[in-house]
N, C-alpha and C positions, 0 to 999 in steps of 0.2 A: 328603322331609318335613322341615320346619324343626324345629329343636330348640326346646324351651320356653326362653324368655328366662331366663338365669341358670343353666341346667343345663350340666353338664360331663360328658362321657362317662366320664372317669376317676373321677368321683365318683358319677354316677348309675348306671353299670353295676354297681359293687359294691353300691350301695344296693338295686337291683332284686333282686340275688341274696340279700342279707341279709334283705330284707323277705319274699321268697318263702319262704325257709327258715323264718323265724319263723312265717309264716302256715300253711305246710304242716304244721309241727310242732304248731301249736295247733288247727287246724281240720280237717286232712286235705287231701290233694291234691285229691280230687274236689269238696270243698266250697269251694275257693278259686278265684275267677275272675281272669282277667287284669285286668279292670276294678278289682277289689278291690286287687290288687297295685299297680296304677298310682295309685289313690287314696292308698294308704299312702305311696308314694314321693313323691307330689306332682307327677305328670306325667299327661298325657292317655293314655288307654288305647292309642291308636295309637303313641305314642312308645315303648312297651315293645318294639316290634318292631325298634327300632334296636339292642336289646341281646340279643334272643333270637328265634329263629324262631317258637316257639310254646310253650305251657305244657309239653308233653312234653319239649321240648329243655331247658327251664329245669330241670325235675326231674332229667333225666339229667345235665346239667352240674353240678348240686349234688351228686348222688351220686358222679359221676366225680371231682369236685374233692375230696370227702371221702376217697375211696379212694386217689387219687393222693397226697394229703397223708399219709395213714396209711402207705402203702408207702414213701414218701420218708423219713419220720421213722424208720421201722423200719430202713431200709437204712443210716441214719446211725449206728445203734447198733453198736458193735464186737461182732463175733461171738466168743463164748466157745467153748471146746472141750467143757467138762464139761456133759453134758445137764442135770444138776440145776441148775447155775448158769444155764444157758440158759433153763430153764423158769421159774426165779424171775425172771430178767430180763424174759422175755416177759410174765409175770403182772403185774409192776409197770408195765411199759411200757403194756400194754393199758388198765389201770385209769387211769393218769395221763393218757394221751392222750385217752381217751374222756370222762373227767369234765370236760375243758375244752371239749367240743363236744357238749353235750347235744342241741340241736336237730338237728344234723347226724346224730348217732347215731340218734335217733328216726326221722327221715325215711328214713335209709338202711336201716333194718330194717323199718319199718312200711309203706313205700310201694313196695316192690319189685313188688308185684302190679299197680301202675299203670304200670309201664314197658312199652313196646312190646317184642315178642319180641327184636328186634335189640338194643335198649338193655339189656334184661335180660341177654342173653348177655354183653355187655361187662362189666357190673357183676359178674355171677356169676364171670367169669374173673378179675377183680381180687380178689374176695373169696377165690377158691380159692388164689390166690398167697399171700395172708396165712395162710390155713388150712394150706397146705402147709408153711409154716415150722414151725408148731406141731407138725404131724404128724411132721415130720422129727426134731424134738427128742424126741418121745415114742418114735419108732422107735429112735433111737440109744440112748435110755435102756433100752429093752427089750432090745436087742441086748447091751448091757453089763451086764445083770442088775440095773440100778438101779431100773427101773420094772416093776410087775406089771400090765400093761394087756392085756386080752384082744383088744381091737379098737382100733387107734390112730385110725382115722377117726371112730368113734363117740365116743371119748374126746376127740378134738380138738373136735368140734362141741359136746359137753357142756361142756368147759372154756371155750370161747369164749362160749357162752350164759350160763354162770355169771358170767364176768368182765363181760360186757356188762350183765348184770342190775343191776350196781352203779348204773348211770346212772338207774334207775327209782326208787331210794330214797335215794341219798346227797344230803345237803344240807350245804353248806359251813358253815352255822351250827349244825350238829348236834354231837353229843358226840365224834365221831371225826374226826381229821385224815385227809387222803389217805394219808400214809405209814402210819398205823395201819390203815386199811382194806386197803392193799396187803399189810401183814404178816399180817393175819387171813386174807385170801384165799389168800396164799401158803401158809400153814399148812394150810388146807383142801385146796388142790390137791395139795400135797406128800403129804398123807395119802391122797388119792384115788388117786394113781398109784404109791404106794410098793410095792416088791416084797415 
């Protein structure tokens, strides 16, 4: 199939992904058609298949890209020994990273139900890797008598839900800066897990 005059794969491919992410976040995966994505990008609907196999692949690639970026960014952070310092670092990292990617966060959490079972298993595995780091921090803190947590898995899920919730209400033009939000959340989490 011939490419639309003036289109470039290194430009159009990322535009397809960015447009799909924005539309999925605004309208929901089920409500967005490939034709709608193509119209927003400015290409014919058939041309989208030069960049993705189908809409399910597009959703999976967006979620996989988000998780890969998250895990790579987290791996680049130096690992501290002290569980309290590690938990604070995780808290601040999670908020900062996710506030810069609101659409990706929304799609990654709200559209899981639309993944095929095979794709869901991959994304769930990547999410578990991220959750496992937080649970290891909590376990270390409990073993050292620093944290008073009855169930590290439940606490892990609760802390991640709490931290991710910032993306639903935070506005850059609001009264708090990102570092201020990080500090407030760190104080709440510290009190939540304290022994």
